[in-house]
Structures are given as C-alpha cells and as structure tokens.
LOFIFI-984301 format. One record per residue (C-alpha): residue number from 0; x, y, z. Coordinates in nm, 4 decimals. Example, Ala and Ser with C-alpha at 12.3 -4.5 7.8 and 13.67 -1.06 7.14 Angstrom:
# residues 2
<r num="0" u="1.2300" v="-0.4500" w="0.7800"/>
<r num="1" u="1.3670" v="-0.1060" w="0.7140"/>
END
This chain:
# residues 193
<r num="0" u="7.0910" v="12.0661" w="8.2621"/>
<r num="1" u="7.2731" v="11.8315" w="8.4863"/>
<r num="2" u="7.6496" v="11.8726" w="8.4602"/>
<r num="3" u="7.8020" v="11.5731" w="8.2778"/>
<r num="4" u="8.1014" v="11.3962" w="8.4264"/>
<r num="5" u="8.4196" v="11.3852" w="8.2137"/>
<r num="6" u="8.5998" v="11.1414" w="8.4462"/>
<r num="7" u="8.6264" v="10.8288" w="8.5720"/>
<r num="8" u="8.5337" v="10.8552" w="8.9334"/>
<r num="9" u="8.7131" v="10.5033" w="9.0149"/>
<r num="10" u="9.0438" v="10.6316" w="8.8594"/>
<r num="11" u="8.9897" v="10.9665" w="9.0692"/>
<r num="12" u="8.9295" v="10.7810" w="9.3870"/>
<r num="13" u="9.2431" v="10.5272" w="9.3592"/>
<r num="14" u="9.4362" v="10.8661" w="9.3480"/>
<r num="15" u="9.2727" v="10.9997" w="9.6530"/>
<r num="16" u="9.3459" v="10.6742" w="9.8063"/>
<r num="17" u="9.6871" v="10.6552" w="9.7513"/>
<r num="18" u="9.6958" v="11.0435" w="9.8656"/>
<r num="19" u="9.5321" v="11.0013" w="10.2042"/>
<r num="20" u="9.7469" v="10.6626" w="10.2335"/>
<r num="21" u="10.1110" v="10.8570" w="10.1711"/>
<r num="22" u="10.0015" v="11.1550" w="10.3391"/>
<r num="23" u="9.7390" v="11.1014" w="10.6281"/>
<r num="24" u="9.3921" v="11.2684" w="10.6015"/>
<r num="25" u="9.4883" v="11.5334" w="10.8780"/>
<r num="26" u="9.7831" v="11.6466" w="10.6280"/>
<r num="27" u="9.6047" v="11.6075" w="10.3085"/>
<r num="28" u="9.4005" v="11.9309" w="10.2491"/>
<r num="29" u="9.1171" v="11.9665" w="9.9353"/>
<r num="30" u="9.3609" v="12.1656" w="9.7744"/>
<r num="31" u="9.5715" v="11.8393" w="9.7537"/>
<r num="32" u="9.3249" v="11.6717" w="9.6620"/>
<r num="33" u="9.2341" v="11.9034" w="9.3561"/>
<r num="34" u="9.6142" v="11.9275" w="9.2469"/>
<r num="35" u="9.6325" v="11.5190" w="9.2342"/>
<r num="36" u="9.3033" v="11.4767" w="9.0414"/>
<r num="37" u="9.3190" v="11.7655" w="8.8233"/>
<r num="38" u="8.9900" v="11.8324" w="8.9130"/>
<r num="39" u="8.7738" v="12.1384" w="9.0429"/>
<r num="40" u="8.6584" v="12.1770" w="9.3970"/>
<r num="41" u="8.3110" v="12.1777" w="9.2934"/>
<r num="42" u="8.3436" v="11.8619" w="9.0612"/>
<r num="43" u="8.5124" v="11.7043" w="9.3652"/>
<r num="44" u="8.2377" v="11.8107" w="9.6038"/>
<r num="45" u="7.9351" v="11.7420" w="9.3349"/>
<r num="46" u="8.0847" v="11.3504" w="9.3004"/>
<r num="47" u="8.1956" v="11.2895" w="9.6137"/>
<r num="48" u="8.0910" v="11.5263" w="9.8852"/>
<r num="49" u="8.3229" v="11.6854" w="10.1252"/>
<r num="50" u="8.6773" v="11.5898" w="10.2495"/>
<r num="51" u="8.5506" v="11.3162" w="10.5070"/>
<r num="52" u="8.3099" v="11.1575" w="10.2203"/>
<r num="53" u="8.6002" v="11.1342" w="10.0020"/>
<r num="54" u="8.8291" v="11.0065" w="10.2867"/>
<r num="55" u="8.5640" v="10.7216" w="10.3615"/>
<r num="56" u="8.5273" v="10.6298" w="9.9951"/>
<r num="57" u="8.9041" v="10.5825" w="9.9799"/>
<r num="58" u="8.9022" v="10.4024" w="10.3039"/>
<r num="59" u="8.6291" v="10.1769" w="10.2035"/>
<r num="60" u="8.8125" v="10.1167" w="9.8800"/>
<r num="61" u="9.1347" v="10.0198" w="10.0303"/>
<r num="62" u="8.9402" v="9.7748" w="10.2485"/>
<r num="63" u="8.7761" v="9.6267" w="9.9390"/>
<r num="64" u="9.0423" v="9.6189" w="9.7068"/>
<r num="65" u="9.3796" v="9.5753" w="9.9287"/>
<r num="66" u="9.2782" v="9.4260" w="10.2543"/>
<r num="67" u="9.0100" v="9.1895" w="10.1960"/>
<r num="68" u="9.1820" v="8.9995" w="9.9348"/>
<r num="69" u="9.4617" v="8.9246" w="10.1837"/>
<r num="70" u="9.1785" v="8.8365" w="10.4183"/>
<r num="71" u="9.0243" v="8.6104" w="10.1602"/>
<r num="72" u="9.3524" v="8.4215" w="10.0852"/>
<r num="73" u="9.4463" v="8.3475" w="10.4646"/>
<r num="74" u="9.0708" v="8.2118" w="10.4997"/>
<r num="75" u="9.1055" v="7.9777" w="10.1832"/>
<r num="76" u="9.4229" v="7.8435" w="10.3165"/>
<r num="77" u="9.4215" v="7.5226" w="10.5112"/>
<r num="78" u="9.7464" v="7.4979" w="10.6115"/>
<r num="79" u="9.7045" v="7.6590" w="10.9783"/>
<r num="80" u="10.0299" v="7.8176" w="11.0982"/>
<r num="81" u="10.1931" v="7.8148" w="10.7838"/>
<r num="82" u="9.9203" v="8.0262" w="10.6005"/>
<r num="83" u="9.9554" v="8.2827" w="10.8947"/>
<r num="84" u="10.3433" v="8.2751" w="10.8617"/>
<r num="85" u="10.3025" v="8.3631" w="10.4857"/>
<r num="86" u="10.0390" v="8.6208" w="10.5780"/>
<r num="87" u="10.2821" v="8.8215" w="10.7335"/>
<r num="88" u="10.5807" v="8.7188" w="10.5156"/>
<r num="89" u="10.3735" v="8.8901" w="10.2360"/>
<r num="90" u="10.2603" v="9.1880" w="10.4458"/>
<r num="91" u="10.6134" v="9.2351" w="10.5543"/>
<r num="92" u="10.7126" v="9.2116" w="10.1584"/>
<r num="93" u="10.4132" v="9.4830" w="10.0876"/>
<r num="94" u="10.5149" v="9.7164" w="10.3650"/>
<r num="95" u="10.9034" v="9.7415" w="10.3542"/>
<r num="96" u="10.9751" v="9.7050" w="9.9633"/>
<r num="97" u="10.7962" v="9.8186" w="9.6236"/>
<r num="98" u="10.6039" v="10.1123" w="9.5493"/>
<r num="99" u="10.4353" v="10.1497" w="9.8616"/>
<r num="100" u="10.7204" v="10.0826" w="10.1272"/>
<r num="101" u="10.7024" v="10.3228" w="10.4023"/>
<r num="102" u="10.3521" v="10.4207" w="10.3846"/>
<r num="103" u="10.2000" v="10.1414" w="10.6254"/>
<r num="104" u="9.8693" v="10.0524" w="10.5828"/>
<r num="105" u="9.5407" v="10.3259" w="10.5211"/>
<r num="106" u="9.3640" v="10.1574" w="10.7871"/>
<r num="107" u="9.6363" v="10.1233" w="11.0395"/>
<r num="108" u="9.7038" v="10.4777" w="11.0033"/>
<r num="109" u="9.3649" v="10.5978" w="11.0354"/>
<r num="110" u="9.3522" v="10.4752" w="11.3836"/>
<r num="111" u="9.6041" v="10.7206" w="11.4504"/>
<r num="112" u="9.4064" v="11.0343" w="11.3175"/>
<r num="113" u="9.1248" v="11.0555" w="11.5668"/>
<r num="114" u="8.8632" v="10.8837" w="11.3437"/>
<r num="115" u="8.5094" v="11.0149" w="11.3174"/>
<r num="116" u="8.2346" v="10.7636" w="11.3821"/>
<r num="117" u="8.1633" v="10.7090" w="11.0468"/>
<r num="118" u="8.5464" v="10.6141" w="10.9864"/>
<r num="119" u="8.5372" v="10.4273" w="11.2978"/>
<r num="120" u="8.2671" v="10.1838" w="11.1339"/>
<r num="121" u="8.5032" v="10.0984" w="10.8220"/>
<r num="122" u="8.7914" v="10.0534" w="11.0866"/>
<r num="123" u="8.5772" v="9.8124" w="11.2805"/>
<r num="124" u="8.4658" v="9.6268" w="10.9679"/>
<r num="125" u="8.8458" v="9.5844" w="10.8599"/>
<r num="126" u="8.9437" v="9.4670" w="11.2231"/>
<r num="127" u="8.6668" v="9.2178" w="11.2375"/>
<r num="128" u="8.7423" v="9.0788" w="10.8902"/>
<r num="129" u="9.1391" v="9.0573" w="10.9935"/>
<r num="130" u="9.0371" v="8.8764" w="11.3055"/>
<r num="131" u="8.8033" v="8.6162" w="11.1368"/>
<r num="132" u="9.0737" v="8.5343" w="10.9101"/>
<r num="133" u="9.3203" v="8.4834" w="11.2053"/>
<r num="134" u="9.0624" v="8.2945" w="11.3854"/>
<r num="135" u="9.0062" v="8.0525" w="11.0976"/>
<r num="136" u="9.3656" v="7.9971" w="11.0209"/>
<r num="137" u="9.4021" v="7.9313" w="11.4248"/>
<r num="138" u="9.1001" v="7.6616" w="11.3970"/>
<r num="139" u="9.2573" v="7.4735" w="11.1141"/>
<r num="140" u="9.5980" v="7.4718" w="11.3177"/>
<r num="141" u="9.4235" v="7.3657" w="11.5986"/>
<r num="142" u="9.2862" v="7.0777" w="11.3732"/>
<r num="143" u="9.6244" v="6.9859" w="11.2714"/>
<r num="144" u="9.7685" v="6.9764" w="11.5926"/>
<r num="145" u="10.0195" v="7.2946" w="11.5462"/>
<r num="146" u="9.9021" v="7.4667" w="11.8684"/>
<r num="147" u="10.0501" v="7.4348" w="12.2199"/>
<r num="148" u="9.7820" v="7.2967" w="12.4180"/>
<r num="149" u="9.5686" v="7.5480" w="12.5826"/>
<r num="150" u="9.6098" v="7.8203" w="12.3268"/>
<r num="151" u="9.3092" v="8.0633" w="12.3674"/>
<r num="152" u="9.2118" v="8.0965" w="12.0096"/>
<r num="153" u="9.0141" v="8.4211" w="12.0483"/>
<r num="154" u="9.2826" v="8.5774" w="12.2361"/>
<r num="155" u="9.5303" v="8.4716" w="11.9651"/>
<r num="156" u="9.3492" v="8.5847" w="11.7179"/>
<r num="157" u="9.3231" v="8.9403" w="11.8728"/>
<r num="158" u="9.7015" v="8.9216" w="11.9481"/>
<r num="159" u="9.7642" v="8.8532" w="11.5865"/>
<r num="160" u="9.5507" v="9.1122" w="11.4707"/>
<r num="161" u="9.7125" v="9.3877" w="11.6557"/>
<r num="162" u="10.0568" v="9.2267" w="11.5664"/>
<r num="163" u="9.9289" v="9.2998" w="11.2021"/>
<r num="164" u="9.8501" v="9.6701" w="11.2682"/>
<r num="165" u="10.1971" v="9.6989" w="11.4472"/>
<r num="166" u="10.3849" v="9.5816" w="11.1332"/>
<r num="167" u="10.1818" v="9.8304" w="10.9544"/>
<r num="168" u="10.2627" v="10.1373" w="11.1752"/>
<r num="169" u="10.6223" v="10.0573" w="11.2687"/>
<r num="170" u="10.7209" v="9.9974" w="10.8755"/>
<r num="171" u="10.5403" v="10.3156" w="10.8117"/>
<r num="172" u="10.8150" v="10.4810" w="11.0828"/>
<r num="173" u="11.0989" v="10.3354" w="10.9064"/>
<r num="174" u="11.1416" v="9.9820" w="11.0932"/>
<r num="175" u="11.3778" v="9.7346" w="10.8865"/>
<r num="176" u="11.1891" v="9.4101" w="10.7805"/>
<r num="177" u="11.4616" v="9.2420" w="10.9727"/>
<r num="178" u="11.3423" v="9.3605" w="11.2733"/>
<r num="179" u="10.9785" v="9.3369" w="11.1790"/>
<r num="180" u="11.0205" v="8.9737" w="11.0812"/>
<r num="181" u="11.2168" v="8.8863" w="11.4275"/>
<r num="182" u="10.9008" v="9.0462" w="11.6143"/>
<r num="183" u="10.6923" v="8.8350" w="11.4226"/>
<r num="184" u="10.8574" v="8.4941" w="11.4334"/>
<r num="185" u="10.8629" v="8.5558" w="11.8093"/>
<r num="186" u="10.5093" v="8.6098" w="11.8393"/>
<r num="187" u="10.4348" v="8.2908" w="11.5996"/>
<r num="188" u="10.6693" v="8.0586" w="11.8253"/>
<r num="189" u="10.4777" v="8.1444" w="12.1312"/>
<r num="190" u="10.1864" v="7.9415" w="12.0550"/>
<r num="191" u="10.3256" v="7.6946" w="11.8001"/>
<r num="192" u="10.3806" v="7.3479" w="11.9174"/>
END
C-alpha cells in the first residue's frame, strides 16, 4: 500500500524556500531541511527527490510567486521611466526592511553558488523575464520621449537587470537603503532626458 502524505507540499516548499533563501544552498544540509519542516528524510526524498530537486522546486516557486509578479507589474505599467523608478523603490524596500531584510534575492544568491545546469536554466528564466520587463518599460519611455537621444534600449535593459542583481547582492551584505538608492538614481539619471 502506498504511503499517504500527511503534509501540505506547498507549505513545506514555502518553508524550504525561506531556508535556502536565508542560508544559501551550500550552507543548507538535508538535516536543516528536516529540522525546519519536521519531516523525515524519507518523506522529503519520496515527495521531492534529493536536495538538488528540492532546491530547484524552491527556486522555481520563488520565481513564480515572488519575481514574476514584480515583472508583471512592470510590464503592465505604462508610465515608462517612473515605472522603472517605482520598481527599484519597491525592490529597495523589500531588500532593506521587513521580514526578509538582508536576505537578498534567492535567485541572485543562486548565481554565487556554482549553479548546476538545471539551476542555470531557472536563473536564465529569471534573467529573461526581468530583462523583458525592463525592455518593455524602456520602449514605453522612448515613446513618451523620456530617454536621452541615442539610448540603446537593449544595452540599457541589460544594465538595469544587472543593477537589480547588484541591489539584491549588496543588500544581503548589509548595504544601506540610502547607499543603494544613490546608485540606482545615478544609473537612471544616465539615460533620462
């Protein structure tokens, strides 16, 4: 008779996501996961596979439930540069205050942990989604004549994507919101009309 699950896999995955986010994948052992979830190793392995599978599921959950809503918000905003500025204001608020202050971004953190090929595929999804959202906002900004003449939209979308990763990583290492805001404002001013 097959084993019956007596736990909510979505709740367990939320706990695991937070654990990997706060500690990193390299510093998180399966015993940490057992302790945080209260599940046995066999329950974890039977439900999720090994640590790498569990990490990938947590990373995908983060992308779907935390990152994509921010991308979608930026894609739906028709204000151009003010939408980009609001994106970064929101990012700074999330990274520097509240429950997850100082944790950075699970996806940005994953870039620093020698990602596997499967992890890289999730990181590439994130990068493409973020870059596309910035590219859209820049297109809108160009249509509203908010950009300096000659601004390369592809290069600027990549710059903004890298800036977001930098904000995430620097916030994890303790950079202040004021310091990060100064850098963001300088970057935005470099292509604003």
